[in-house]
N, C-alpha and C positions, 0 to 999 in steps of 0.2 A: 868067722872073721876072715878077711881076705888074706891070701898068701901072695906075696910079691917077691921079686928078686931083691927088693929093698925091704927092711923090716917095717912092719906096719902095726899100728894100733888104732884101726879105723873105728870111729864112733858113727853109727848109722843115724841119719836124721829120723825124727819121730814121725814126721808126716808121711802119708802114703800117696805117691804120685801115680798117675796112670797115663797110658798111651791113649791118644784120641780115639774115641769110639768105645772104649771099655767102660765098665759100669762101676768101678771102685772110686770113691771120692779121692781127689787129689789134695784136698784140704780137710783135715779132720775137724770134728765138732769142737768149737772153741771154748774150753773151760778157762777159768781165770789163770793168766800167766803168773809166775812168781813175781812178787812185788819188785824185786830188783830188776827183772826184765821189763816190767811196765815202766819203772822209773827211767831206765835207760832209753826206752822207746820214746818217752815224752821228751827227755833231754835232747835226743838226736833230732826229733821232729821239730822242736823249738829252733834248733840250729839251722835246719833246712829251710824253715819258714823265713828266718832272718836272712839267709843266703839267697833265697829265691822268692822275694815278695810278689813278683809277677804271677807266680804259680797259684797264689791264693788271693790275688787282687787286693793286696795289702798296701796301705799307705803308711806314712810316718806316724800317724796318730792311732794306728790300730794296735791292739794287744790281744793275745790269745790265751785262753785258759782251758786246759785239758779236762774233758768231762768223761771220757770213756777210752779205754785202751784195749786193743785186741792184738795179741801176738800169735801168729799162726805156728803150727808145729815146725815149719821150715825156717822160722825166724822172721818172716815178713811181718811188718807192723802196720797197724791202722790206728791212728790216734785222732780222736774226734775232739775238735776245739770249738768252744764258743768264742765269738769275737766281740770286742768292745771298741768303740770309736770315741776318742776323747773322754774315756771313762764311762761311756754310756753303752748298755747292751745293744747289740745289733740283731734285730729279729730277722731271721732268714740269712744271717751272715756266717753261720757256722760252716766249718770245713773239716773234711777228713784228710789227713796227710798219710799217704801210703808210702812206706819206705822199705827198701831192701833189708835183708838181715844185717848188713853192715852199716845201716843207718842212712844210706844214700837215698835221696828222694826219687821215687818212682813216678808218682802222680798225685793229684789232689782231686777230691770230689767236693763240689760246691755249686751254688746257684747264683751267688752274687756276681754281677756282670763286670763291675769296674771298681777301682779304688774309690773311697768315699771322699767327698769334699762338700761339706755343708755346715751351716751355722748350727750350733747346739744351744742357742739362747732362745727360750720359749717366750711367746707373747701372752700365752694363756697360763695361769697358775695351776698348780696341782689341784687346789680346791675347786677352781672353776671347772676343770676337766672332770672331777668326780661328780659335780653337780649336773653336768651335761650327761654323763654316762648313766647316772642314777635314774634318769627318766626311762631307761630301757629295762630296768630291773623289775621283774614281776615276782612278788612273794614278800618274804620278810628279810630285810637287809640288816646285817649285824655289824659288819666292818668293811672298810674300803681302803685301798691303797692306790697310789698313782706313781708310776715309774717312768721317768723321761727316757725315751727309747728311740733309736734309729730303726725305721722299718724299711727293709729293702725287698719286700715281697711283691711290691707293686711295680708299675712301669718306671717310676723314679724314686730314689731314696727320699724318705720323708721323716721329719722330726715329729714324734707323736708322744702323747702320754698313754701308756698302757695302764688302764684303770682296771682293777680287779675288785668286784663287788661280791662279798661273801655273805651267805645266809642260807635261807631255805626257799626253794621254788614253791609255786602255788600248790603243787601236788605233794609237798613235803620232802622232796629230794634235796640232798645237799646241793648247793649252788655256788659256783665260783665263776661268775660271769665276767669275762674279759671284754673290754671295749676299747678300741683305739680312737683317741681324740686328737685331732690335728692340733699341734702345739702352737701353730700360728693363727688359726682361724677359730678353733673351738668346735669345728664340725665333727660329728661322730662318724666313724667309718666301720670297719669290720667288727663283729662281735661274735663270741663263741663261749660256751660253757665248758670248762675243763673237767666237770663231772661228766663221765661218759655213760649216758643212758642207753639202754638196749633199744627201746622204742623211740624213734624220733618224735618231735612235737607233731601233734595232729593225728597220731595213729592210735592214741589210747582209746580203749573200747568203752562203750556205754554199758552200764550194768543192766542187763535185760533178763537174766535168768535167776532162778532161785539160788540162794547161797547154799553151798554144801555145809554140812555140819562140821564144826571145828571148835576145839577148845578156845576160849577167849582169853585165857590167862595161862601162864606157864604151869605145867604140871609139877607136882611135888618133886619129881626127879630132876626137873630143870631149874628149880628155884635156887636162889642164893649163889654164892661164889664157891669155888672149889675149896674143900677143907684143907687145912695145912697138913702136910705130910713130910715125913723125914726124907723120903726120896721118891720122886716121881719116875715112872718107868714106862717105856713103850708097851702097848698092849694091842691086841687085835680084837675088835668088837664085831658084833653082828648087827648089820643095819638093815632095816626094812623101810626102804624109801618109797616115795610116791612116784617120782619120775624115773628113778634108777632101779627100782625093784629091790631084790635081796642082794646085798653086797657085803663085803668085809670093809670095815673102816678102822683106821689107825687112831688109837686113843691113848690118853695118858692115864696110867694107873697111879692114883694118889695113895691108896692103901688097899688092904685086902677086900674092902667093901665099897670102894668109891672110884669111879672113872669119870673123866672129862673129855669132851669132844675137842681135844687139842692133839695135834699130830707131831710128836717129837721126832719122827723120822723125816719129816718134811718141814724143817725150820720152825716148828711149833705153830704152824698154821692152825687157827682156831675158828670154830663155828659157835656163834652166840645168838641168843634170843633177844630181838629188839623189843619184845613185849608189846607189839603193835604201836610203838612210839616212833616219832620222827625226832632226830637229834635236834637239840636246841642250840647246838654249837654250829660252827661253819662246816664241820666234818664230824663223823663219829669219833669222839675223843677216846683216849685210853681208858679202859675200865667201863666203857659205856655198854649198856645191855646187860644180859644175865648169862652166866655160863651154863651150859648143858652138863648136868651131872647125872650119874646113874649107878645103881648098886650092882647090877648083874652084867653090865657091858652089852646089853641088848637094847637097841635103839629103834623107836618107831614101831608102827604096826601096819605099814603100807596104806594107811588111810589118814584123812585129815583130822580125825578125832584125837590124834596124838601129836602134840606140837613138835616132838622130836622127829616125826616122819620127814618133813621137808628139811630138817637139819641134817638128816642122813644124806639127802640129795646134795646139799651144799657142801658138806664135808667130803663127800665122794668127789665132787667137782674140784675141790682143792687138790685131792690126791691125783685125779686123772690129769689135771693140767700140769701139776708138778712132774708127774711121771713121764708125760709126753715130752716136755722140754728137756728133761734129764736124759731119758733113754734114746730119744730120736735126735736131739740137737745138742746134747752135752751141756745144757744150760742149767746151772744150779740155782733154781728159783727164779722168780720174776725179774729181780734185779741182778741175777747171777752172783748173789752174795750169801746164799744159803738161808735167807730169812723168809719165812712163810707169811702169807697174808691172813687177814681176818675176814670172816663172812658173817653177816647179820641176816637172819631170816625173820619172817613175820614183821617186816619193816612197815610201819604205818598201818592204817586200816583200809583194806581193799586197795592197797597201793598196787597200781597196774603197770609195774615196770621193774627193771633191775638195773644195776649200774656199778661202775668202778670209780672209786674216789681215790685218785693218785695221791692227793694231799694227805690222806690218813691211811693209805695203803690198805684199803678195805673194799669189800663187796657188800652190796645190800640187795636183798631179794624181797619183792612184794609177793603177797598171796594172790594177787590178781583182783580184778573187779568182781563184783558179786556174780557168782555162777561160773567164774572163770577158773583157770588152773594156775597153780604157782609157777613162778618163773625159774624154778630150780632145775633146769634142764642142763645136760652135760655140755652141749655146744654153747649155751648161754654163759656158763661158768668159764669155759675156755675162751670165748669171745671177749668177755669183760676183762679177765685177768691179762689177756694179751694186749689190751690197751696199756697196761703197766709195762709190758715188755717193750712196746713201741716207744713209750716215754723214756725208757732207760737206754734205748739204742739210738735210732734215727731221730727221735723227738719230733716226728711229723706234726706240723701245725694243723689245726682243725679248721682249715678253710682252703678253698681252691682245690686243685688236683691233689695236693698233699693231704687234705682232709679225707678225700675219697680213698686214697691209699691207706690212710690210718684205719678207716672202717673196714676196708677190704682185708687188711692184715688180720684184723680181729675175726672176720668171717672165715678167712682161710685157716687160721690157726685154731679157731674154735671147732671147725669141721674136722681138722686133723686130730684134735684132742678126742673127738667123738670116735673117729676111726681107730685111734690107738687104744681107747678103752674097750671098744668092740663089745659093748654091753648088749645082752640079749633083750633087755627091756627098752633099749634105745638103739635099734639097728642103725649102723652108720649109713649116712647118705650125704648128699650135697644140698640139703635143705636147711634153712636157718630158722630155728625156733619152732619147728613143726609140732612138737608135743605140747606147747603152750596153747595151741589152737586159738590164736588171737582173733581169727575171723569166724569162729564158731562152726566151721565147715570142714575142719581137718587140713586146711591149707597152711603153709608156713608163712613166715614173715618175708623171707627172700628165697629165691631160687638161684643157684649158681650156674646151672646149665644154660639158662636163658633168663637173665635178670629182669628183662622187660615184662615178664609174666605178672609182676606185681602192679604194673600200670604206672610206676613212678621211676623205677631204676632204669639206667641206660646200659645197654650191652656193647655199644660201639663208642669209641672216644671221638670227640670233636673239640674245637676251640671253645665251645660253650659249656662243656662238661664241668669246668671249674666253677660255674655259677650255681650249681645244684647243691642241695643239702648233701653233706658227706655220706649219709646213709644211702643216697640214691646214686651219687657219682661213684660209689664203691662198686657198682655193677660192672664197670670196665675191668677192674682188678679181679673181681670174682669170676667173670667170664673168661678172662685170660687164664687164670689158674685152672679152672675146670678143663679148658681145652688142652692145657699143657699136661694135666694129670690123666684125663680120661680120653680126650680127643673129641672131634666133632661128630655130628650125626647121632643116630640112635644107639643107646646103650642101656644097661640095666638101671642106670642112674638118671636118665632123662634123654632129651633130644636137643642137642646143642647146635645152633646155627653158627655160621661165620659171617662176618660183615663184608668180606671180600669174595665170598663164594668158594673159598678154598676148602680143602680137606686137610684136617690136622690129625696126626696120630699121636696119642698120649704116651707119656713116658712113665706114668705111675705116680702114686702119692709120695713115695719116699724121695725120689730125685727132685720132684717139683717142690716139695716142702723145704728141702735143704737148699735149693737154689733161692727160693724166696727169702728164707731166713738169712742166708749169706748176704744177699743184696741188702736186706734191712739193716743188718748189724755191721756190715763193712763198707757199704757204698752209698746208701741213701742218707741224705741230710734233711734238715727240718722242712725245707721248701721244695723237695723233689716233686716234679710233676710226672705225668704218665710217660712222656718221652724219656725223661730222666730215669724212670723205673725200668724202661726197656734197656737203657744203657747199663743200669746197675745189675739187672738179672743176667744180661749177656756176660758181663764181667764175672759174675758169680758162677755161671755155668762153665766158663772157661777155666776158672780157678779149680772147680770141683771135678770136672770131667774132661777138660781139654778143648782146645779151640776147634778141632775138627770133629767133635763128638756129636753123636745123635742127639744128646740132651741139649747141647747149645743150639743146634739147628732147630730143634723143636721150640725153644724159647723164641727165636726170631719168627718162626712160622706162626706161633700162637699170638704174638703181638700184632703181626700183620693181620691176623684174623679178627682182631678187635679194633682195627683201623689206627693203630699206633705205628707210624711210618718208621723206616730204618733211621738210625742215628749214625754218628761217625764211628761208633764202636760196633764192630760186627764179629761174628764167630771166626771170620777169616783174617782178622787183624783189625787195626785201626783203634785209636784211643787207648792203646796199651803202651806203657813205658817200662823200662827205659827205651828211648827210641833207637832205631838202627842208625849207625853212623857210617859216613863215607860211602854211601850207596849200597850198603849192606842191608838186605831186606829182612834178615833175621834180627830178632830182639834179644838183648843180653847175649851176644854171640860168644863172649869170652867167659861167661858164667860168673862174672864178678858180682852180680846181684843175686847169687845163690840160684835157687830153683825158679826164680821169676821168669815167666814166659815159656818155660820148658815143662813138659810132663815126662814122667818115666818112673823107673823103679826107685824106691827109697834109698837114699845115700849115694846115688850115682854122681851127683854134683857135689863136690867136696873140696876142702882145702887140706885134706889129710897129708901128713908128712911122710907117709909110707911110699908115696910116689911124688911127682913134681909136675906143676903146670908148665906149659911152654912160656907163657907170660902171665903176669899178675899173680893172684893168690889162689884162684879157684880153677878147677878143671873137671872134666867128666871121666869117671873111672868105671868102666863096665867089666863085670866078672872079676877074676883073680882069686877065686875061692878054692880051686882045686877039687871041686865036687860038682855034681850035676846042678847047673844053675843057668838062669836066663835073666839078663838085665836089658832094659830098654830106655831109650831117650828120644824125645820127639818134640817138634814144634811145627805148627801150621804156618804156611807162608803163601802169599798171593804172588804168582809169577806173572808179570805184566804181559799182556798180549803183544805189546810193542817191543818186547825185549829182543835185542839182536842175537845174542848168544848167551842165554841164561846158564849159569853154572853154580854148582855147589862145591865149595872149597872148604877143607878143614885140615887141621894138623893132627897127626895120629902117631902114637907110639905103641908098640906091641911088645910086651914082656912075657916070657913063657918059661916053664920048666919042662915042657915037652921036648922030645928029641925026634930026629928022623924027618921024613918028608911027607908024612901023612897028616892031613888036616883034621885034628881032633876037636879043636875049639875054633869057632868062627865069629866074625863080626860082619853082619849084613847091613849094607847101606841101602835103604828102601825109600820109595815114594808111595804114599797112600793117597789114592785119588778115588774118593767115594768108596766103593766096595772092592776096588782093584788095587792090589799091591804089586809094585814093580821093583825088583831088586836091581839096583844100579851096579853094585860091586860087592864082592865077598872077599874078606881078608881072613887069615887064619894064623895059627901058631907057626906055620911054615914061613910066614911073612914077618917074623920078629925083626925088630929094629933096635939099633943102639941108642936112638934118640927120636925126636919128633921128625916126621917127614910129611910133606904137604901132599894131599890127595885132591884131585880136581875131577868132577864128574859133570856130564852134560845134562841139562834140564830142558832142552829145546822141545821135547815131546809134551811139555806141560805148560806151554805158553797160554796165558789167558785163564789159567785155572788156579783155584786155591787148593793146595795140596798139603800133606803132612810129611815133612822130612823125618825119617825114623831110622834110628840105629838100634840093631838087635844083636846083642852079644850072647853066645851060647857056649857053655863049657860042658865037657863030658864028666865022667865020674871021678877022674883023678888027674893030678898034675895041673897046676894053675896056668891060665893064660889071662893076662890083664890087657884090656883094650883102653887106651887113654886117648881122649879127644880134647882139643882146645882150639880157640880162635876160629870158629866156623863162620862161613859166610855164604849167602846166596846173592848173586849179582846179576843184573840184567844184561851185562856184556855190551 
């Protein structure tokens, strides 16, 4: 705890901030905030939307409903709202309101360009719209709905019927076909299926080889439902999978002689046998399929002669996906609510696909076409369940660039699930679905180092990317991520080109994954395009690693290498709020928005009563512990080349328990320019003050450069010195 000349009971912030260029995250992995904090965040965000309608392009007829709340460790809030207009849902109209810890509006993420003004009276009835849309459905249709909707994803807002046709596709997959029907003319527009299939249409393989031997009905151990038990308990079973090899699996012990493939450690995620059936409902209903039960808790035999073998693969996939999101990203399950998903293996007969059904929160796996391999590969499991994560966060629509980002997210996260699992039976790589061997020659479905290798995916973004199937437009996002993580050129993982001829140095999987997830969960909205993804990932990198960090610079470099041009938000600034005021180039100069826009040691920016701000409620307090300690505080700033006499000014108070004229404890004021650090001034315990004094330092040497202003306070092993800072500014002069 800090020692000051004033009594103090300082509470340190939970988040960990870093100086630009360091490698420790500034924003910790977001677990669910306490309900009271979430409620307060929504309440404050509602008030800010009402007070600043221009920030979210809202008109008098708009209403907002909170769907997701994220509160960072430093108290910064991100509230995702769905929008309605005159009571109708607005497709692509969602918005994320970003607020400071005190509730003040920082910024908003959205794609809607202007407030809405259009009639909501349709000329086409809902039944007419369903009849039009039904002509596009292929398979067995069971139910249909039509919801009058305002669509803002196109060039102009449009009143449409969003028709949903539920049933089974021709291959037996669950199908939820959505079709937009013009409410004025009845013309059909965009269509997509919200069942997320691993293989896109047109890539299913012909049955050309002899079928492997496999049991055609559930084995005795898999038949029936789990017997009643007085108390179920978590247990560790032995799995002998087909794709994953020999692994341990988490099971439920029902009695001394009965176990079920249900994981009580991971939200009761369960793997069931579809018995080669396809669901006769719109989605796999509760209780559908048959539970896998076993007497000795040993599952499968590494061969397809035992139906439990691929169940081991799928169950391990549930574990691997859950553990990745939990240990790497701090997410408690797909929806961050601690609830596990279901997996169904042996779906259909020779079903040549796998997929995620968000409507029933379940996975289905086919055994593959005759002579082919089951789809129960680790990265397939991670890919498909990550569609559920996307649905629960950004909600990326499945068309245009957003559709490509949706698929890219699943490829990226599925690959990272594979790396995190690090299975000897499935060596981690940047190939998608290679163990399925869909081409019969050992090649994967997709390559991340060079997506164009499949002959359909694109590796470079252009204005026409949005017209592609999302499985192929995902290539831009996959290529970006590979370059960010691994870098360009030859490596053990492949040979990655760049679209602009540049050379990109990778920053590794961990930082790249956290940046992508932060962008997905805090900044992307349903209609984010690739330029918007660049903005989102730059903001995420700045949050996590600092504006002047290597990681943020790499994000910009990697986007340029896939032909996504710079946006208004850069690592050097731009697009970040609260905005500077009165010619001040620093953001949040008086710290009233907490740690927003600043990086540094945890707890430096505070409103602790042990000392006092010069103005307002917050100030920066470095050191004051009376023990060997270093605190830092920094912000990147672009110094204009046209500046006449650029200056750094700040108010500083120094309190100390030291005596004499020796400098035991110091505060260095520095400028970091690339790899060079220049110390502008050093203050110490010898310079103790009775109150705040103004300091002014010359920045002329840094005209035309984006630099990081950095304060470094260092104490020796005894007798405290506290360095207080408030009301900082950088001016052009």
